[in-house]
Phi, psi and omega in degrees: 000138181263150169239191177300341172296343176261026184302323182310321189289325176298314187294306182309309184290324180296312180291319178299344181274351180266117176301310175311316178288318175304324181292333179273318189235359184058238182243030187271080173229127183229146169291146191286140353268154177293148180290147174304140170084009182292160175286147182254160346289159175207169178237142174239158173212149179209138180283123193267324171190163183230136173231117180274154177244136175229143174241188181292347178267359176118196186299134179242010179133173176225144163259127177243124179255121189235142171258125180247125181243135171260136184232133182204167183284343179214164188289329180285328170306310186300320180299304183312311179299316178294323180296322181291312186305309181309301186305309185295310183297314184288334183256016184235084168286162181218148169237121176261169179308320177228033174187162187215149168255107184275335176193164178217134184227133179284124177269327181176164180207154173213152194229160164173201179248126179274103173308323181293317183269339191064025182231163170277132187229136164236132183241121173247152178240122180243154174244123186247133163268121185240133172229000000 
């Protein structure tokens, strides 16, 4: 049985399954942080926190908060990629052989220019429900 700790597998599979995503970023999805010098645009993801839910019968699922960042050479490309990522993640529940991601919701986002990277970045925080 998988739990919310495996959310990265869902994020990666879901984004790579999207034609719109692949047209914009190819297969460039990295767990945070991406290595220096990777081609842009790309996406990174990192689990920020996980809150398990228990009943008297045991584990009943997890709420997983994940930070997903889009990184691109200019702000318009970064925004377009972020829009695709949001649409794909929020609209793609999934059932796997031993777990499911029932829904995903954007909790907040912020964007700007990273002086360290010399690139535009949009950071989004999502809540996933996993059982």
